GUDRENFI-654256 format. One record per residue (C-alpha): residue number from 1; residue in one letter; x, y, z. Coordinates in nm, 3 decimals, decimal comma, always signed. Layout:
REM GUDRENFI-654256
R  resi  resn       xx       yy       zz
R   NUM     a        X        Y        Z
...
END
This chain:
REM GUDRENFI-654256
R  resi  resn       xx       yy       zz
R     1     m   -1,476   +0,641   +0,765
R     2     f   -1,173   +0,882   +0,930
R     3     p   -1,315   +1,229   +0,998
R     4     g   -1,041   +1,355   +0,813
R     5     n   -1,217   +1,299   +0,498
R     6     d   -1,393   +1,622   +0,512
R     7     y   -1,074   +1,827   +0,526
R     8     t   -0,858   +1,903   +0,248
R     9     a   -0,637   +1,636   +0,110
R    10     s   -0,324   +1,742   +0,273
R    11     s   -0,476   +1,797   +0,613
R    12     l   -0,634   +1,438   +0,616
R    13     m   -0,282   +1,313   +0,614
R    14     t   -0,115   +1,567   +0,840
R    15     d   -0,402   +1,496   +1,111
R    16     f   -0,388   +1,098   +1,065
R    17     l   -0,008   +1,138   +1,135
R    18     r   -0,025   +1,363   +1,428
R    19     d   -0,292   +1,116   +1,577
R    20     s   -0,081   +0,831   +1,509
R    21     g   +0,222   +0,997   +1,698
R    22     g   +0,405   +1,110   +1,396
R    23     v   +0,465   +0,782   +1,206
R    24     a   +0,194   +0,519   +1,115
R    25     v   +0,241   +0,170   +1,042
R    26     i   +0,118   +0,012   +0,695
R    27     d   -0,010   -0,330   +0,697
R    28     g   +0,210   -0,635   +0,492
R    29     g   +0,206   -0,859   +0,217
R    30     l   -0,195   -0,987   +0,138
R    31     a   -0,121   -1,245   -0,137
R    32     t   +0,128   -1,476   +0,058
R    33     e   -0,101   -1,444   +0,367
R    34     l   -0,395   -1,547   +0,174
R    35     e   -0,210   -1,855   +0,052
R    36     r   -0,102   -1,943   +0,401
R    37     h   -0,484   -1,946   +0,487
R    38     g   -0,553   -2,186   +0,210
R    39     a   -0,619   -1,961   -0,115
R    40     d   -0,499   -2,074   -0,461
R    41     l   -0,394   -1,761   -0,633
R    42     n   -0,258   -1,929   -0,917
R    43     d   -0,483   -1,697   -1,138
R    44     p   -0,409   -1,370   -1,372
R    45     l   -0,636   -1,195   -1,084
R    46     w   -0,389   -1,302   -0,811
R    47     s   -0,533   -1,160   -0,470
R    48     a   -0,814   -1,035   -0,660
R    49     k   -0,953   -1,389   -0,700
R    50     c   -1,011   -1,400   -0,345
R    51     l   -1,324   -1,128   -0,396
R    52     l   -1,499   -1,375   -0,589
R    53     t   -1,398   -1,697   -0,416
R    54     s   -1,322   -1,612   -0,057
R    55     p   -1,362   -1,272   +0,092
R    56     h   -1,353   -1,412   +0,430
R    57     l   -1,013   -1,476   +0,408
R    58     i   -0,931   -1,096   +0,277
R    59     r   -1,128   -1,002   +0,601
R    60     t   -0,909   -1,233   +0,834
R    61     v   -0,581   -1,118   +0,662
R    62     h   -0,699   -0,757   +0,693
R    63     l   -0,783   -0,823   +1,084
R    64     d   -0,462   -1,015   +1,136
R    65     y   -0,250   -0,691   +1,032
R    66     l   -0,491   -0,461   +1,243
R    67     e   -0,414   -0,682   +1,564
R    68     a   -0,069   -0,669   +1,485
R    69     g   -0,079   -0,296   +1,508
R    70     a   -0,133   -0,161   +1,137
R    71     d   -0,300   +0,176   +1,136
R    72     i   -0,355   +0,169   +0,773
R    73     i   -0,519   -0,158   +0,566
R    74     i   -0,459   -0,188   +0,167
R    75     t   -0,746   -0,302   -0,012
R    76     a   -0,740   -0,636   -0,244
R    77     s   -0,770   -0,431   -0,534
R    78     y   -0,413   -0,416   -0,666
R    79     q   -0,473   -0,687   -0,951
R    80     a   -0,846   -0,622   -0,960
R    81     t   -0,947   -0,433   -1,295
R    82     i   -1,253   -0,418   -1,478
R    83     q   -1,080   -0,559   -1,785
R    84     g   -0,936   -0,827   -1,569
R    85     f   -1,283   -0,936   -1,466
R    86     q   -1,465   -0,884   -1,795
R    87     a   -1,180   -1,141   -1,896
R    88     k   -1,328   -1,386   -1,671
R    89     g   -1,678   -1,329   -1,798
R    90     f   -1,806   -1,077   -1,610
R    91     s   -2,038   -0,800   -1,699
R    92     h   -1,915   -0,439   -1,672
R    93     e   -2,145   -0,383   -1,355
R    94     e   -2,043   -0,699   -1,184
R    95     s   -1,685   -0,609   -1,269
R    96     e   -1,741   -0,241   -1,107
R    97     g   -1,928   -0,423   -0,800
R    98     l   -1,603   -0,624   -0,720
R    99     l   -1,372   -0,357   -0,714
R   100     k   -1,658   -0,180   -0,490
R   101     k   -1,649   -0,498   -0,266
R   102     s   -1,245   -0,475   -0,201
R   103     v   -1,317   -0,140   -0,026
R   104     e   -1,623   -0,267   +0,131
R   105     v   -1,452   -0,583   +0,291
R   106     a   -1,178   -0,370   +0,424
R   107     c   -1,417   -0,132   +0,586
R   108     e   -1,630   -0,405   +0,733
R   109     t   -1,323   -0,542   +0,894
R   110     r   -1,212   -0,206   +1,039
R   111     d   -1,555   -0,208   +1,196
R   112     i   -1,521   -0,564   +1,333
R   113     y   -1,185   -0,452   +1,482
R   114     y   -1,334   -0,136   +1,663
R   115     d   -1,577   -0,384   +1,803
R   116     r   -1,290   -0,619   +1,918
R   117     c   -1,158   -0,295   +2,096
R   118     h   -1,486   -0,250   +2,304
R   119     q   -1,458   -0,594   +2,448
R   120     p   -1,363   -0,647   +2,798
R   121     s   -1,011   -0,691   +2,821
R   122     h   -0,996   -0,992   +2,999
R   123     d   -1,131   -1,147   +2,663
R   124     h   -0,790   -1,066   +2,497
R   125     a   -0,536   -1,038   +2,789
R   126     d   -0,174   -1,122   +2,687
R   127     d   -0,236   -1,291   +2,362
R   128     g   -0,008   -1,015   +2,172
R   129     r   -0,310   -0,863   +1,995
R   130     v   -0,315   -0,502   +1,950
R   131     l   -0,631   -0,376   +2,051
R   132     k   -0,649   -0,012   +2,066
R   133     q   -0,905   +0,236   +1,966
R   134     r   -0,737   +0,471   +1,695
R   135     p   -0,773   +0,642   +1,363
R   136     i   -0,742   +0,345   +1,102
R   137     l   -0,748   +0,411   +0,728
R   138     v   -0,840   +0,210   +0,438
R   139     a   -0,645   +0,266   +0,124
R   140     a   -0,772   +0,133   -0,200
R   141     s   -0,496   +0,011   -0,364
R   142     v   -0,458   +0,075   -0,761
R   143     g   -0,168   -0,136   -0,942
R   144     s   +0,004   -0,081   -1,227
R   145     y   -0,128   -0,139   -1,606
R   146     g   +0,170   -0,416   -1,577
R   147     a   -0,019   -0,594   -1,275
R   148     y   -0,309   -0,614   -1,494
R   149     l   -0,099   -0,808   -1,750
R   150     a   +0,017   -1,085   -1,494
R   151     d   +0,345   -1,112   -1,686
R   152     g   +0,559   -0,976   -1,426
R   153     s   +0,594   -0,630   -1,632
R   154     e   +0,513   -0,429   -1,315
R   155     y   +0,908   -0,521   -1,210
R   156     s   +1,018   -0,407   -1,540
R   157     g   +0,802   -0,102   -1,660
R   158     d   +0,841   -0,219   -2,010
R   159     y   +0,502   -0,183   -2,151
R   160     g   +0,630   -0,188   -2,528
R   161     d   +0,708   +0,111   -2,766
R   162     a   +0,344   +0,149   -2,882
R   163     m   +0,224   +0,243   -2,501
R   164     n   +0,135   +0,605   -2,445
R   165     l   -0,006   +0,845   -2,191
R   166     e   -0,380   +0,833   -2,329
R   167     f   -0,410   +0,485   -2,333
R   168     l   -0,304   +0,447   -1,974
R   169     k   -0,548   +0,709   -1,862
R   170     g   -0,845   +0,520   -2,042
R   171     f   -0,721   +0,187   -1,894
R   172     h   -0,727   +0,313   -1,522
R   173     q   -1,001   +0,594   -1,545
R   174     r   -1,291   +0,407   -1,460
R   175     r   -1,110   +0,200   -1,218
R   176     v   -1,003   +0,506   -1,022
R   177     q   -1,334   +0,660   -1,004
R   178     i   -1,505   +0,335   -0,900
R   179     l   -1,248   +0,294   -0,585
R   180     a   -1,260   +0,683   -0,506
R   181     e   -1,632   +0,663   -0,446
R   182     s   -1,647   +0,335   -0,254
R   183     g   -1,582   +0,460   +0,096
R   184     a   -1,197   +0,432   +0,100
R   185     d   -1,014   +0,715   +0,271
R   186     l   -0,722   +0,751   +0,010
R   187     l   -0,595   +0,574   -0,277
R   188     a   -0,274   +0,392   -0,289
R   189     f   -0,098   +0,404   -0,651
R   190     e   +0,123   +0,099   -0,592
R   191     t   +0,424   -0,042   -0,762
R   192     v   +0,433   +0,235   -1,010
R   193     p   +0,717   +0,150   -1,262
R   194     n   +0,769   +0,433   -1,483
R   195     k   +0,718   +0,802   -1,517
R   196     l   +0,466   +0,749   -1,812
R   197     e   +0,206   +0,581   -1,567
R   198     a   +0,295   +0,836   -1,304
R   199     q   +0,203   +1,093   -1,549
R   200     a   -0,113   +0,910   -1,619
R   201     f   -0,219   +0,879   -1,261
R   202     a   -0,154   +1,237   -1,172
R   203     q   -0,373   +1,340   -1,460
R   204     l   -0,643   +1,128   -1,377
R   205     l   -0,646   +1,264   -1,015
R   206     e   -0,677   +1,624   -1,151
R   207     e   -0,886   +1,579   -1,445
R   208     e   -1,157   +1,345   -1,255
R   209     d   -1,171   +1,579   -0,981
R   210     i   -1,094   +1,275   -0,753
R   211     k   -1,248   +1,384   -0,407
R   212     i   -0,981   +1,152   -0,190
R   213     p   -0,640   +1,185   -0,122
R   214     a   -0,368   +0,964   -0,276
R   215     w   -0,021   +0,822   -0,240
R   216     f   +0,225   +0,735   -0,502
R   217     s   +0,488   +0,425   -0,443
R   218     f   +0,758   +0,342   -0,678
R   219     n   +0,962   +0,038   -0,696
R   220     s   +1,317   +0,013   -0,771
R   221     k   +1,597   -0,254   -0,827
R   222     d   +1,893   -0,086   -0,809
R   223     g   +1,824   +0,219   -0,531
R   224     v   +1,875   +0,492   -0,824
R   225     n   +1,590   +0,449   -1,107
R   226     v   +1,256   +0,275   -1,067
R   227     v   +1,259   -0,035   -1,226
R   228     s   +1,195   +0,090   -1,600
R   229     g   +1,508   +0,269   -1,547
R   230     d   +1,328   +0,610   -1,563
R   231     s   +1,465   +0,857   -1,293
R   232     f   +1,348   +0,797   -0,971
R   233     l   +1,369   +1,176   -0,880
R   234     e   +1,179   +1,277   -1,200
R   235     c   +0,903   +1,035   -1,082
R   236     a   +0,882   +1,156   -0,746
R   237     a   +0,880   +1,504   -0,879
R   238     i   +0,537   +1,399   -1,079
R   239     a   +0,384   +1,322   -0,759
R   240     e   +0,489   +1,628   -0,551
R   241     s   +0,329   +1,837   -0,876
R   242     c   +0,023   +1,676   -0,811
R   243     k   -0,183   +1,853   -0,505
R   244     k   -0,389   +1,537   -0,458
R   245     v   -0,111   +1,320   -0,384
R   246     v   -0,043   +1,357   -0,005
R   247     a   +0,243   +1,118   +0,029
R   248     v   +0,515   +0,973   -0,191
R   249     g   +0,741   +0,683   -0,158
R   250     i   +0,851   +0,333   -0,247
R   251     n   +0,694   -0,017   -0,242
R   252     c   +0,801   -0,380   -0,328
R   253     t   +1,177   -0,269   -0,306
R   254     p   +1,446   -0,456   -0,134
R   255     p   +1,512   -0,322   +0,211
R   256     r   +1,875   -0,246   +0,151
R   257     f   +1,776   +0,037   -0,102
R   258     i   +1,494   +0,232   +0,115
R   259     h   +1,761   +0,464   +0,311
R   260     g   +1,895   +0,628   -0,011
R   261     l   +1,563   +0,648   -0,175
R   262     i   +1,436   +0,819   +0,100
R   263     l   +1,691   +1,095   +0,087
R   264     s   +1,643   +1,101   -0,287
R   265     i   +1,265   +1,166   -0,228
R   266     k   +1,354   +1,443   +0,039
R   267     k   +1,544   +1,623   -0,260
R   268     v   +1,191   +1,687   -0,462
R   269     t   +0,903   +1,678   -0,184
R   270     n   +0,801   +1,799   +0,141
R   271     k   +0,527   +1,563   +0,152
R   272     p   +0,525   +1,269   +0,375
R   273     i   +0,738   +0,963   +0,283
R   274     v   +0,593   +0,626   +0,270
R   275     i   +0,809   +0,297   +0,262
R   276     y   +0,686   -0,059   +0,256
R   277     p   +0,958   -0,281   +0,109
R   278     n   +0,942   -0,623   +0,015
R   279     s   +1,110   -0,882   +0,226
R   280     g   +1,388   -0,850   -0,001
R   281     e   +1,357   -1,179   -0,163
R   282     s   +1,350   -1,241   -0,550
R   283     y   +1,050   -1,303   -0,770
R   284     d   +1,092   -1,533   -1,047
R   285     a   +0,838   -1,383   -1,315
R   286     d   +0,856   -1,690   -1,585
R   287     r   +0,800   -1,946   -1,285
R   288     k   +0,563   -1,681   -1,091
R   289     e   +0,716   -1,796   -0,757
R   290     w   +0,960   -1,627   -0,510
R   291     v   +1,312   -1,750   -0,485
R   292     q   +1,343   -1,907   -0,136
R   293     n   +1,617   -1,768   +0,076
R   294     s   +1,658   -1,465   -0,082
R   295     g   +1,544   -1,207   +0,176
R   296     v   +1,603   -1,081   +0,529
R   297     s   +1,468   -1,189   +0,832
R   298     d   +1,204   -0,974   +1,035
R   299     e   +1,471   -0,892   +1,293
R   300     d   +1,715   -0,769   +0,992
R   301     f   +1,414   -0,585   +0,831
R   302     v   +1,288   -0,421   +1,154
R   303     s   +1,644   -0,315   +1,229
R   304     y   +1,607   -0,060   +0,938
R   305     v   +1,298   +0,087   +1,065
R   306     n   +1,434   +0,357   +1,301
R   307     k   +1,691   +0,471   +1,061
R   308     w   +1,425   +0,532   +0,783
R   309     c   +1,203   +0,742   +1,036
R   310     e   +1,521   +0,913   +1,135
R   311     v   +1,587   +1,015   +0,766
R   312     g   +1,217   +1,096   +0,707
R   313     a   +0,994   +0,820   +0,643
R   314     s   +0,655   +0,869   +0,825
R   315     l   +0,472   +0,556   +0,685
R   316     v   +0,590   +0,235   +0,716
R   317     g   +0,500   -0,126   +0,660
R   318     g   +0,585   -0,408   +0,448
R   319     c   +0,505   -0,541   +0,116
R   320     c   +0,530   -0,887   -0,086
R   321     r   +0,644   -1,184   +0,179
R   322     t   +0,616   -0,961   +0,503
R   323     t   +0,366   -1,089   +0,718
R   324     p   +0,162   -0,996   +1,045
R   325     h   +0,490   -1,097   +1,269
R   326     t   +0,692   -0,820   +1,049
R   327     i   +0,417   -0,574   +1,134
R   328     r   +0,401   -0,632   +1,494
R   329     a   +0,774   -0,594   +1,509
R   330     i   +0,739   -0,260   +1,338
R   331     y   +0,446   -0,134   +1,573
R   332     r   +0,668   -0,236   +1,852
R   333     t   +0,966   -0,065   +1,748
R   334     l   +0,784   +0,243   +1,673
R   335     s   +0,620   +0,243   +1,973
R   336     n   +0,938   +0,204   +2,160
R   337     r   +1,072   +0,492   +1,979
R   338     s   +0,803   +0,717   +2,063
R   339     a   +0,835   +0,627   +2,440
R   340     a   +1,202   +0,733   +2,416
R   341     l   +1,120   +1,080   +2,282
R   342     p   +1,033   +1,377   +2,504
R   343     l   +0,679   +1,514   +2,531
R   344     d   +0,736   +1,814   +2,266
R   345     g   +0,908   +1,555   +2,011
R   346     r   +1,231   +1,696   +2,031
R   347     t   +1,522   +1,460   +2,031
R   348     e   +1,749   +1,671   +2,241
END
């Protein structure tokens, strides 16, 4: 575990970013990489299905991202919930065990990676892999209620008129506790689609006295509001108000909207800004597939990265449909950027 876990929540991220050179690299898409390695994810559990059937594939993808230069790997728990596992016939205890397993697999992969870093250099010379001893964080993914529904509602934030704060807190409570106690360095509340769920997450962190820090990342389809139509500024302000939240940002959002959203976040918070957009492709929730040729190339995606960092992003990676190639290109871009800066970090 990263040593900063013993410090306050805010100092973990501050120290980590300092040790990462000011900007850290997050991993990329998980599900499409699992499919590329042969996994069948046509299931309400989506990528979490591999916790049951093929954890070795999750380990392979985590390792691919670490060797591409990622400083943070996100666990395969986005669509993993106690309720979802129980619907598959697992007991409550077995379901909790699968949540813990998502963190264990990520932590094991980090150990494997560190072992590879210590191997003689000739074993991995000139093969493109990044084998560099550095602080690496494991972020335990907490997907939205909409992700559990597996009906695309995390892309609309429409949970119906009967939805309320206490229901959402009750739904997520035990899952958040388990993931927070499983050895992860932080919690990643991802693809948060509406203000209500942001409030539920913030209250859970405080009321349950969660011991590890968290980030909140929202998704937007217009560059102004979160996908439900709620104000992006109001959602970011909720994250700002929670002391346990150490970074605020955006994921699973087309790259073209990111620049403006970073500027919006800066209006309400001084916390580090986390950015991991999708490839820009469109998702057809009815057909449960991505619309081909609707995104941007890795080259175009990476061309945005320096601009995002210039306006305030300090954690950058990719979401759906991005790959280890994308992350390697981000790593190289950021490495080149760091090399171009004076030692004192000034740009003048």
